[in-house]
C-alpha positions in Angstrom: 12.5 0.0 22.8 9.3 0.9 24.1 6.3 1.5 21.6 3.8 4.2 22.0 0.2 3.5 21.9 -1.3 4.0 18.5 -4.5 5.8 18.3 -7.1 6.4 15.3 -7.5 10.2 15.0 -10.7 11.7 13.8 -10.4 13.2 10.2 -13.0 15.8 10.6 -11.7 19.4 10.4 -10.8 21.2 13.7 -13.5 24.3 13.8 -12.4 27.2 16.0 -15.1 28.2 18.2 -15.2 31.8 19.3 -17.1 34.9 18.1 -16.0 36.5 14.8 -15.4 40.1 16.1 -12.7 38.5 18.5 -10.5 37.7 15.7 -7.5 39.9 15.8 -5.4 40.8 12.5 -1.9 39.4 12.7 0.9 41.8 12.1 3.2 38.9 11.1 4.1 38.2 7.4 2.8 35.5 5.5 4.8 32.3 5.6 6.2 32.0 2.2 8.3 29.1 1.6 11.9 29.2 1.7 13.5 30.4 -1.6 10.5 32.2 -2.8 10.4 36.0 -3.4 6.8 36.7 -3.8 5.5 40.1 -1.4 4.3 38.8 1.9 0.4 39.5 2.5 -0.8 40.7 5.8 -3.6 38.0 7.0 -5.4 37.2 10.0 -4.4 34.3 11.9 -7.4 32.3 12.1 -11.2 33.5 11.0 -14.1 31.5 12.5 -16.6 29.7 10.2 -19.6 27.7 11.6 -19.1 24.9 9.4 -15.7 24.5 7.7 -15.6 23.9 4.0 -15.6 20.2 2.7 -13.6 20.7 -0.4 -11.3 23.2 -2.1 -13.9 24.5 -4.1 -16.0 25.3 -0.9 -12.8 26.8 0.6 -12.8 29.2 -2.6 -16.5 30.3 -2.0 -15.8 30.6 1.8 -12.8 33.0 1.0 -14.9 35.2 -1.3 -17.6 35.8 1.1 -14.9 36.5 4.0 -15.2 39.9 5.4 -11.6 40.1 7.2 -9.4 39.5 4.3 -8.4 41.9 1.7 -9.8 41.4 -2.0 -5.9 41.0 -3.0 -5.4 38.3 -0.5 -8.5 36.5 -1.4 -7.8 36.6 -5.1 -4.2 35.3 -4.5 -5.4 32.4 -2.2 -8.1 31.5 -4.7 -5.5 31.3 -7.7 -3.1 29.2 -5.6 -5.9 26.6 -4.7 -6.6 26.4 -8.7 -3.1 26.1 -9.1 -2.6 23.3 -6.8 -5.8 21.6 -8.2 -4.2 21.9 -11.5 -1.1 20.4 -10.3 -3.1 17.1 -9.1 -5.2 17.3 -12.4 -8.2 17.3 -10.5 -11.0 20.0 -10.1 -10.9 22.1 -6.6 -14.3 20.5 -5.7 -12.9 17.0 -6.0 -10.3 17.7 -3.2 -11.4 17.2 0.2 -10.3 20.1 2.4 -9.4 17.7 5.5 -5.9 17.4 6.5 -5.7 13.9 5.2 -7.6 14.4 2.2 -5.3 17.5 1.2 -2.1 14.9 2.0 -3.5 12.0 -0.3 -4.2 14.7 -3.3 -1.1 16.4 -3.1 0.9 13.0 -3.0 -0.5 12.7 -6.4 0.8 16.0 -7.6 3.3 16.2 -10.5 3.2 20.1 -11.3 6.0 19.6 -13.9 3.7 17.8 -16.4 1.1 20.8 -16.2 3.8 23.5 -16.7 3.8 24.9 -13.1 7.3 25.9 -11.9 8.8 24.7 -8.9 8.8 28.3 -7.3 5.3 29.0 -8.2 4.1 25.4 -7.1 6.0 26.1 -3.5 4.0 29.5 -3.2 0.8 27.8 -4.2 1.2 25.2 -1.4 2.1 27.7 1.2 -1.0 29.6 0.2 -3.3 26.9 0.3 -2.2 25.9 3.9 -2.7 29.3 5.1 -6.2 29.5 3.6 -7.5 26.2 5.0 -5.9 27.0 8.2 -7.4 30.5 8.2 -10.9 28.8 7.8 -10.3 26.6 10.9 -9.1 23.5 9.2 -6.3 21.7 10.8 -3.8 23.2 13.3 -2.3 26.7 12.2 1.5 26.8 12.6 2.7 28.6 15.9 4.0 32.2 15.1 4.4 33.4 18.8 8.0 34.2 20.1 9.5 31.3 22.2 9.7 31.4 25.7 13.2 32.0 26.9 13.8 28.4 28.1 12.8 26.9 24.9 14.6 29.5 22.8 17.8 28.8 24.9 17.3 25.0 24.1 16.7 25.6 20.4 20.0 27.8 20.4 21.8 24.9 21.8 21.3 22.6 19.2 24.4 22.2 17.1 23.2 20.6 13.8 21.0 22.4 11.2 19.4 19.0 10.7 18.8 18.4 14.3 17.2 22.0 14.7 15.0 21.5 11.7 13.7 18.1 12.9 12.9 19.5 16.4 11.7 22.9 15.4 8.1 21.9 14.9 7.9 20.2 18.3 9.6 23.1 20.0 7.0 25.3 18.5 3.9 22.9 19.6 5.6 22.6 23.3 5.8 26.4 23.6 2.2 26.9 22.3 0.9 24.2 24.8 2.7 25.7 27.5 4.9 22.2 28.1 8.3 22.5 29.9 11.2 20.7 28.3 11.7 18.7 31.5 8.2 17.4 31.4 8.1 16.0 28.0 7.0 12.3 28.1 5.4 9.7 25.9 1.9 11.5 26.4 3.5 14.6 25.0 4.5 12.6 21.9 0.9 11.3 21.8 -0.5 14.9 21.7 2.2 16.0 19.3 1.2 13.0 16.9 -2.4 14.1 17.1 -1.4 17.7 16.2 0.7 16.4 13.0 -2.4 14.7 11.8 -4.5 17.6 12.2 -1.9 19.9 9.9 -2.3 19.4 6.1 1.3 20.6 5.8 2.8 17.5 7.4 3.2 15.0 4.4 3.7 11.8 6.5 2.5 12.4 10.2 3.8 9.0 11.4 7.2 9.4 9.8 7.6 13.0 11.2 6.4 11.9 14.6 9.2 9.0 14.6 11.9 11.2 13.3 11.0 14.0 16.1 11.4 11.2 18.8 14.8 10.0 17.4 16.0 13.5 17.1 14.7 14.2 20.9 16.7 11.4 22.1 19.7 12.3 20.3 19.6 15.8 21.9 19.3 14.2 25.0 22.7 12.4 24.9 24.6 15.0 22.6 23.5 18.5 23.5 24.9 20.0 26.9 22.2 21.2 29.2 19.4 19.4 27.4 16.6 17.5 29.8 17.8 14.0 30.7 14.5 12.8 29.6 14.1 10.1 26.8 11.0 9.5 24.9 9.7 6.1 23.4 10.3 6.0 19.6 7.0 4.7 18.1 6.8 1.9 15.4 4.0 1.2 13.1 5.6 -2.0 11.7 3.4 -4.7 10.7 6.0 -7.2 11.2 5.0 -10.3 12.9 8.0 -12.4 12.4 8.9 -14.9 15.2 12.4 -14.4 16.9 14.7 -16.7 16.6 14.4 -20.1 19.2 10.4 -19.3 19.6 9.6 -22.5 17.7 10.7 -25.8 18.7 13.9 -27.5 17.6 11.9 -30.5 16.2 9.8 -28.0 14.1 13.2 -26.5 12.7 14.6 -29.7 12.0 11.5 -30.9 9.9 11.6 -27.5 8.0 15.1 -28.3 7.2 14.3 -31.6 5.9 11.6 -30.3 3.8 14.2 -27.8 2.3 16.6 -30.7 1.5 13.8 -32.7 -0.2 12.7 -30.1 -2.3 16.3 -28.9 -3.2 17.6 -32.3 -4.1 16.1 -35.0 -6.4 16.2 -38.6 -5.0 15.6 -40.8 -7.9 14.6 -43.7 -5.6 12.0 -41.8 -3.5 8.7 -42.2 -5.2 7.1 -39.2 -3.4 10.1 -36.9 -4.3 9.7 -34.2 -6.8 10.5 -34.9 -10.4 13.0 -31.7 -10.2 14.3 -29.6 -7.6 12.8 -26.5 -6.9 14.5 -23.2 -8.1 16.3 -21.5 -4.9 14.0 -18.6 -5.1 11.0 -20.6 -5.2 12.0 -22.8 -2.4 12.8 -19.7 -0.2 9.2 -18.7 -0.8 7.7 -21.9 0.1 9.9 -22.1 3.4 8.8 -18.3 4.2 5.1 -19.0 3.7 5.3 -22.0 6.3 7.1 -19.6 8.6 4.3 -16.9 8.0 1.7 -19.8 9.0 3.6 -20.7 12.2 4.0 -17.1 13.3 0.1 -16.5 12.6 -0.8 -19.8 14.8 1.5 -18.5 17.5 0.0 -14.9 17.5 -3.5 -16.5 17.5 -2.7 -18.1 20.6 -1.2 -21.5 19.8 1.6 -22.5 22.2 4.9 -22.8 20.1 5.7 -25.9 21.9 2.4 -27.3 20.2 4.2 -26.9 16.9 6.4 -30.0 17.0 6.8 -30.6 13.1 5.0 -29.4 10.1 2.3 -31.9 10.4 1.2 -30.5 13.7 1.3 -26.8 12.0 -0.8 -28.2 9.1 -3.6 -30.1 10.7 -6.8 -28.5 9.5 -7.6 -27.2 13.1 -4.3 -25.3 13.7 -4.2 -24.3 10.0 -7.5 -22.7 10.2 -6.5 -20.9 13.3 -3.3 -19.7 11.4 -5.4 -18.5 8.5 -7.8 -16.9 10.4 -5.3 -14.6 12.2 -4.2 -13.7 8.8 -7.4 -12.9 7.3 -8.3 -10.6 10.4 -5.1 -8.6 9.7 -6.6 -7.8 6.4 -10.0 -7.1 7.8 -11.3 -10.4 6.5 -10.2 -9.9 3.0 -8.0 -12.6 1.2 -5.3 -11.6 -1.2 -2.9 -12.9 -3.7 -0.2 -13.8 -1.3 -2.4 -15.3 1.2 -3.9 -17.7 -1.7 -0.3 -18.6 -2.3 0.4 -19.2 1.3 -2.5 -21.4 1.3 -1.7 -23.4 -1.5 1.7 -24.1 -0.3 0.3 -25.2 2.9 -2.1 -27.7 0.9 0.9 -29.2 -1.0 3.1 -29.7 1.6 0.3 -31.2 3.8 -0.4 -33.5 0.9 3.0 -34.5 -0.5 5.2 -34.2 2.5 3.5 -34.4 5.7 1.4 -37.2 4.0 -1.7 -36.2 6.3 -4.8 -38.5 6.1 -7.1 -38.3 3.1 -9.8 -36.6 5.1 -7.3 -34.0 6.6 -6.2 -33.4 2.9 -9.6 -33.0 1.5 -10.6 -30.5 4.6 -7.4 -28.4 3.8 -8.2 -28.5 0.3 -11.6 -27.0 0.8 -10.3 -24.5 3.2 -7.8 -23.0 0.8 -10.4 -23.0 -1.9 -12.3 -20.3 -0.2 -9.3 -18.1 0.0 -10.1 -17.7 -3.6 -8.7 -18.6 -7.2 -5.0 -17.7 -7.8 -5.1 -14.5 -10.4 -3.9 -15.5 -13.7 -2.3 -13.2 -16.1 -1.6 -9.6 -15.8 -3.3 -7.6 -13.0 -5.8 -5.1 -13.3 -3.3 -2.2 -12.2 -0.9 -3.3 -14.4 -3.4 -3.2 -17.3 -4.6 0.4 -16.5 -0.9 1.5 -16.4 0.0 0.3 -19.6 -3.3 1.7 -21.1 -1.3 5.0 -20.8 1.2 3.9 -23.5 -1.5 3.7 -26.0 -0.5 7.4 -26.7 2.4 7.4 -28.8 3.6 10.6 -27.6 4.2 8.9 -24.1 6.0 6.0 -25.7 8.4 8.5 -27.6 9.0 10.3 -24.2 9.9 7.3 -22.2 12.5 6.2 -24.9 13.9 9.7 -25.1 13.9 9.9 -21.3 17.5 8.4 -20.9 19.0 11.0 -23.0 17.3 14.0 -21.1 18.4 12.4 -17.6 22.1 12.2 -18.9 22.0 15.9 -19.9 20.6 16.7 -16.5 23.2 14.7 -15.0 25.9 16.6 -16.6 24.4 20.1 -15.3 24.1 18.4 -11.7 26.0 19.6 -8.7 27.6 17.8 -6.7 28.8 15.2 -9.1 27.6 12.4 -7.2 24.0 13.5 -7.7 24.7 13.5 -11.3 26.1 10.1 -11.1 22.8 8.7 -9.6 20.9 10.5 -12.3 23.3 8.8 -15.1 22.6 5.4 -13.3 19.0 5.9 -13.6 19.1 6.7 -17.3 21.0 3.6 -17.8 18.8 1.4 -15.8 15.8 2.8 -17.8 17.6 2.4 -21.0 18.7 -1.3 -20.5 15.1 -2.2 -19.3 13.5 -0.7 -22.6 15.9 -2.7 -24.7 16.6 -5.6 -22.8 13.6 -6.4 -20.7 15.0 -8.6 -18.0 13.5 -9.4 -14.6 14.6 -6.7 -11.6 17.1 -9.6 -10.2 18.8 -10.2 -13.2 19.3 -6.2 -13.9 20.7 -5.5 -10.5 23.1 -8.6 -10.4 24.7 -7.5 -14.1 28.5 -7.7 -13.9 30.1 -5.9 -16.6 33.0 -8.2 -17.0 30.7 -11.2 -17.2 27.4 -10.1 -18.7 28.2 -7.2 -21.1 29.7 -9.0 -24.2 31.2 -7.6 -27.6 30.8 -9.6 -30.5 32.7 -8.6 -33.5 34.9 -5.7 -33.9 34.5 -2.4 -31.7 33.4 -0.6 -34.7 31.0 -3.1 -36.5 30.3 -5.5 -33.8 27.4 -5.8 -31.6 27.1 -5.3 -27.8 25.1 -7.8 -26.0 23.6 -8.3 -22.3 24.0 -12.1 -21.9 22.4 -13.8 -19.0 23.6 -17.2 -18.2 21.0 -20.0 -17.9 21.4 -20.8 -14.1 20.7 -17.1 -13.4 17.4 -17.1 -15.1 14.2 -17.9 -13.8 13.3 -20.4 -16.8 16.8 -21.8 -16.5 17.3 -20.9 -20.3 20.1 -18.5 -21.1 19.0 -15.0 -22.8 20.9 -12.5 -24.9 19.7 -9.2 -25.7 21.5 -6.8 -28.5 21.8 -3.1 -27.6 21.5 -0.5 -30.1 24.5 1.8 -30.6 23.3 4.9 -28.7 22.6 3.0 -25.8 26.0 1.1 -25.7 27.5 4.5 -26.2 25.8 6.0 -23.0 26.5 2.7 -20.9 30.2 3.2 -21.8 30.1 6.9 -20.8 28.2 5.7 -17.4 31.0 3.0 -16.8 33.9 5.2 -17.6 32.8 8.6 -15.8 29.8 8.2 -13.5 30.1 4.5 -11.9 33.5 5.2 -10.2 31.7 7.9 -8.3 29.2 5.4 -6.9 31.9 3.1 -5.7 32.3 1.1 -9.1 35.9 1.3 -9.0 35.8 -1.4 -6.0 32.9 -3.2 -7.1 32.1 -6.0 -9.7 28.6 -4.7 -10.2 27.2 -2.7 -13.0 25.1 -0.7 -10.4 27.0 -1.2 -6.9 25.3 -0.6 -3.6 26.6 1.3 -0.7 28.5 -1.5 0.1 30.7 -1.8 -3.2 30.9 -5.8 -2.7 27.1 -6.0 -3.0 24.6 -4.8 -6.1 22.4 -2.1 -5.3 19.3 -3.2 -3.6 16.3 -3.9 -5.4 14.1 -1.8 -3.8 16.4 1.2 -4.0 16.4 0.5 -7.7 12.6 0.5 -8.1 12.3 3.6 -6.1 14.9 5.5 -8.0 13.6 4.5 -11.2 9.9 4.7 -10.3 9.9 8.2 -9.0 12.0 9.8 -11.7 9.6 8.4 -14.4 6.8 9.7 -12.3 8.4 13.2 -11.8 9.4 13.3 -15.7 6.7 11.8 -17.3 3.9 11.7 -15.0 3.1 8.1 -15.0 3.6 5.0 -12.3 6.2 2.5 -13.4 8.0 -0.4 -11.8 10.9 -2.6 -13.1 8.5 -5.4 -14.0 6.2 -3.2 -15.8 9.2 -2.7 -18.3 8.7 -6.3 -19.2 4.9 -5.8 -19.9 5.7 -2.8 -21.8 8.0 -4.5 -24.0 5.4 -7.3 -24.8 2.8 -4.7 -25.4 4.9 -2.6 -27.7 6.1 -5.9 -29.7 2.5 -7.0 -30.1 1.3 -3.5 -31.1 3.7 -3.5 -34.1 2.7 -7.1 -34.9 -0.6 -8.0 -33.5 -1.2 -11.6 -32.6 2.6 -12.7 -33.0 3.0 -14.1 -29.6 6.3 -16.0 -30.4 8.1 -12.7 -30.7 7.3 -11.6 -27.1 7.9 -15.0 -25.7 11.5 -15.1 -27.2 12.1 -11.3 -26.0 11.1 -12.0 -22.5 12.3 -15.3 -22.2 9.2 -17.2 -21.6 9.7 -21.0 -21.6 6.1 -21.6 -22.5 4.1 -19.6 -25.0 1.0 -20.2 -22.8 2.5 -17.8 -20.5 2.9 -15.1 -23.3 -0.8 -15.5 -24.4 -2.3 -15.6 -20.7 -0.4 -12.1 -19.9 -0.9 -10.4 -23.2 -3.9 -11.6 -24.9 -6.0 -8.7 -25.6 -3.3 -5.8 -25.3 -3.0 -5.9 -29.0 -6.7 -5.4 -29.8 -6.5 -1.9 -30.5 -3.4 -2.2 -32.7 -5.3 -5.0 -34.6 -8.3 -2.7 -35.1 -5.9 -0.1 -36.4 -4.4 -2.2 -38.7 -7.6 -3.7 -39.8 -9.0 -0.2 -40.6 -5.6 0.7 -42.7 -6.0 -2.4 -44.6 -9.6 -2.1 -45.3 -9.4 1.4 -46.4 -6.5 0.5 -48.6 -8.6 -2.5 -50.1 -11.6 -0.4 -51.2 -9.4 2.6 -52.1 -10.9 5.3 -49.5 -8.8 8.0 -47.6 -10.1 8.4 -44.1 -8.2 11.8 -43.9 -10.8 14.6 -43.8 -10.7 17.1 -46.7 -9.0 20.3 -45.6 -11.2 23.5 -45.9 -10.3 25.4 -48.8 -8.9 29.0 -48.0 -9.2 32.4 -49.8 -7.0 32.8 -52.5 -4.3 35.8 -52.4 -2.5 37.2 -49.6 -5.6 38.5 -47.8 -6.5 42.0 -47.4 
């Protein structure tokens, strides 16, 4: 499929250049979003300001000095702007009044946490968009009647989804005077520019691609639609080489490396002491393929890469690494550092390159930076939110809340997805396993009952060969979690394909578990919507380590066993410092107890009697 050229569009507001007195009032009602019931306000289509405001506080100021709008409209729009700012937990002055600035700010909105009802939030957003468009920021929505030709085509669209996906594009073409039979790649590029300039569009690239796909679908399925297909754009940064690009000799050498690292040869003095885990080996091979792709994209002929030694020669390796750095604007990354480290170990231990080449590669890789050890700064910042015990209680109560929502959900399958999310969260809270182990739970194999049904204990048990550390793990589940798990398996899992699937969390293909990315998005988005914090599956393990150390500061052996770390150094590397606040609180309590002081402030003495 042909790809559209990519453009960098300016992020500056689009000012309408026209004398103020020529601005006419529109008799059209305001564009209240579907499902709302607030009264429409008559507003002008666009007013003219020589310098459009730069933030939402300036938008409010500009509205208050506007001589065209009615006082009621000004108050209503200003109130909506403040509501939108409250929804993203920022002041109006901190939110840029540009299309991309508004998109970025509103993407972080969580109105539920600030007590804004969905209906009010929808109205507020609609009026924020109308306010900035009134001031000449972004592209206003088309409101004129469609020409007969375009109206006829729109009426021919059979499916509501197809009509919705093409509605904005049809309005754009009608406003620009573009005939349907002249639509082309240039038209789509102009439409992309229009989407970028509209704050209403959350993800312009996604909307652009969906429009192109819908247009081509109409070409093939709608009678009388112009037989003019358009190229579907792709913004993917994939650089993987197609099969057959690299020489057979290179592929054979890569296969030999795979065999060497997956099986221990006791008589080979250069062989590894133990085989690499399958996941580690797959990552190593993928890193070498990434380097080969970088070299080829940088201009190295594929036929020159006859084997791994040719790829990892200092000259070729530098070209490949340079290409990857250029993709990141010259900045290194943890992933690229790992790619470099794998290149060095392969060049030294497998390719057996000359000592001077190995030294050059070591120096080259060293300049990429040191591998980050321990927990990342982002994860530490996210965990800091759980210093608030109210948030800790909320996350542990969330599964119950989600189950109640699932029961009330219609259709039932949507409720089943909510219940599945509740079980995922609860299992991660009480059995903080790695994401891969979670998605591959099989009830008949991994959910084990010890003792009688009434007085026994239910465990999640993962066998050693399935664990990253090759050590079996066992997590007991509390009674309420077991009860919820049983309700999910009996009533909800069958709605998700569970009858024909061995997996606790079946995928669309019941023979396979649910994809890890789908689980991460499902859980992460739910926690964000309900609690206003960002969580990924692995962060549950960090949260477990933090909470354990909060309860028992300095006891790293407990988290080591809970998380299944083979070496306690791993535990201390990741979690040292997380319990410092808890340790300080414990110290304060013990010292106050020792000296016999009470840290509670005395209550003010109230007036005796029942008052006046």
